[in-house]
N, C-alpha and C positions, 0 to 999 in steps of 0.2 A: 504493500500500500504506500509506503514511503517513496519507493521508486516511481510509482505511478504519479504521485503528487508532484514529485520533483520534475518528472517529464512534462507534466501539464504546466508547471510554472515556467520552465525553460521555453516551451513552445509559445506560451503567451508572451514571454519577454521578447523573443525574436520576431514574432508576428507584429507586435506593436512597433518595434524598431524598423522593420521592413516597410510598414505602412507609412512611417514618418519620413523615409528617405526619398529624395527627389531625383538624384542623379544615378547614373549607371555604375560609376566607379565605387561609390559607397555601398551600393547593393552587392557588388561582386565581393567586396571586403566582408560584408555581413554574411554572405554565403560561406566564405572560407572559414569565418569564425564559428558559424553554426555547425558545419560539417566536421570541424576539428574538435568541437567541444566534447570532453570525455564522458559526459553524462547524458548526452542527447542522442536518442536512437530513433526518433520519429520526425519526418520532415514533410509529410503531405500537406499539413496545414500551412506551413511556411510557403510551400510551393504554390498554394492556392491564392496567395496574396496578389491582387491585381497589379500592383505597382511593379512586380517582377517582369511584367511584359516590356518594361522600358529597356531591358537588357537585349531584346531582339534587335538584330541589325547593327549592334555595336561590337566593339572589339572584346566586350565582356560576355558575349552571347554564350560562349562555352561554359561559363559559370552556371548558367541555367541548366545545362545538360548535366553538369556535375551534381547539382542539387537533385535532379531527377534520378541520377544514378544512386545517390545515397538514400533516396526514398524507396526505391524498389529494385536496385541493381546489385551486382556482386563484384568481387575482385576480378573475376574472369571477364565480366562485361567491360570493366575499365581497361584491362590489358588488350582486349580486342579493338578498343577505340582510343588507345593512348596517344596515337599520332595526332589526333584532332582535338585533344583535350589538354588543359594545363597540367603540369606536373603536380602531383599531390605531395603535400608536406607529410612528414612522418606520422603526425597525429591523425591525419586523414587516412593514411594507409592502414594504420591500426584499426581505425573505426570501420573502414570498409571491409576489412577482414572479419571483424566482429560481426558485422551485419551479414556477411556471407555464411558464417556458422549458423546464425538464426534462420537464414533461408533454407539451408540444408536440413535443419532440425524441424522445419515445418512439415515435411513429408516422411522423414525417416527418424526413428527413435534409436537406431543403432547405426552409428556412422563409422565406417572402416577408416583406420588410420591412413591407408593409401589414398583414399578419396579425399580426405581432409588435407593431406600434404600436397596433393595436386591442386586442389582448389585454392589453397592459401599460399602456394609457392613456398612451402617449408621443406627443407632438405633432409631432416632427420626426425626421429621419434621424440628425442629429448626436447628439441625446439618446439615441436607441436604440442607436447604435453605442457610445457611451460606456458605457451600461449593460451591453451584452454584453461589452465588453472589461474594464471595471473591476470589475463586480459578478459576472460569470459566469466568464469565462475566467481572470482573475487569481485567482478563488476556487477554481479547479480543478474546478468542477462540470461544465464543458463545454469542449470544444476544437473549433475550427472555423475557417472562413474567411469573412471579410466580403467579399461581392462587390458593390461599389458600382455596377458597370455593370448587373448583372442585378437589383440591389436585393433581395438575399437573403442569408441566413446559411446556409452549408453546414456541417452538423454532422458532425464526425468522431468525437466521443465525447460521451456525456452520462451523468452518474451516474444510477443508478436511484432511483426513489421507492418509497415504501410502496405495496403493492398496494391497489387499490380493491376493495370487495366484489364488484363486477360483473366484475372481472378474474380472480377465483379460478377460475371454471369454465373459462375459456380457458387459464389457467395449468395447471390439472389435466390438461386435454386435451392441451396441448402436452407436458407431462411424460410422459403416458401414451404419446403417439406416439413420443417420444424413447426411452422404455423399450422399446417394441416394436421400433423400428429397431435399438436396441442389442442386443436379444436375437437378432434375425435376423443382425446382423453378427457377433455372438459365435459363433452356430451355424456361419456360413460360415467363420469363422476356424478353428474347431475341425475342420471337415471338411477344410480346406486342410492343417492340421497333421497330421491323420490320413493324408491322401494323401501328404504329404511323408515321413512316417515309413515308410509302405509302400514308397515309391519308394527311400528310403534303404536299407531292409532288402533290397530286391530288388537294388539296386546292389552292396551288400556281398556278397550271395550270389553274384552274377555275377562280381564281382572275385575272390572266393575260388575259384570254379570255374576261372577263367582262370589264376590263380596255381598251382592244383594241376596243371592241364594243362601249364603251362610247366615246373613242377618235374618232372613225369613225362617230358616230352621231354628235359630236361636229363639225367635219370638214364639214359634210353635212349641218348642220344648218348654219355654217358660210358662205358656198358657196351659200346657198339659200338666205341668207341675202344680200350678194353682188349682186346676180342676181336681187333681188327685187329692190335694190337701183338703179341699172342700168336701169331697166325698168321705174322707176319713173322719173329719170332724162331725159330719152329719151322722155317720154310722155310730160313732162313739156316743153321741147324745141319745140316739134312738135305743141303743143297748141299755143304757142306764135307766131309762124310763120303763122299759119292759121289765127289768128286774124289780123295780119298785112296785109295779102293778101285780106282778106275780106274788110278791110278799103279801099284798093286801087280800088277794082272793084265795090264797092257800089256806085250807081249814086248819085250825089250831088243834093240836092233839090234846084230848082231855086226860087229866091226871087221874089215875086209878085210886079209889079210897083205900086207906090202910086199915086192916082188920086187926083188932086186939085179940090176943090168945087168952083163953079162959084158964 
C-alpha cells in the first residue's frame, strides 16, 4: 500500500509539472527525470498529458518515444531502436531492465535464468541474481525465489505495468467475462436468499401451528383436570349424605331384658 501511495504521489507530481511546462526542451528534461526516477514505475498518465504533443516535430521528439517505451516497452525494444533514440543514462537503463522483468512476470511465474540473461543483457548467473535481489526484490516490485538448482526465478508477486495498446481488447474481454460471471453469481445468490426467506417463513408458520396445537392441548388437559376434580368433589359429598340417611333409617336393635336367678 505504501508503494502504491508513493507511485500515485510521484505520478501526480510529474503530471502537474508537465502541464505547467510550455517549451519542448523543459519537457524533454522532465521526461528524462521521470524515467530515471528510482521509485516511479508507471508512466501512462504522464504520457496522456496534452502538452507533450509540443515535442512532435522538434529535435526532442525522440523523448516522447522514450516515454512510450518506459510505459509499455522492454530493454529489447530499446536495443532494436537504439539508433533512432537518445542514449539512456545508467538510471534509465536500470529502470528499463526492471520494467522488463515485470513484463516477463506478467505471463510466466517461472522465469528461466537463460531467458532473463538474454532479455536483460546479463552475462552470468551471479550478475543476474544480484540484479533480481538488489534492483527488483529490494525495490519491492517483485517477490520470489531464486532456484539455483533449476536455474530459474519463481515469481510470487510482480507489480503491474501500464497497459499496452494491444492488451486493451483482452482486458475489455476479461472484464466483460468477469461482469457476466458476477451477474450470474448475483442472480444465484438472490435466488438462494429468496428460497431461504420462503423456507424461513414456512418454518415460522409451522412452528406457530405446533405452538397453537400445544396450547390447545394444554387448555384441554386443564379443562379435563377441572372437570375431574368437580366430579370427585360431587361424589364425595353424595357419599357422605347417603351414609347419614342410612344411619337414620336403620332399625335400632332392642336390648334383651336381664332375668334374675331364683
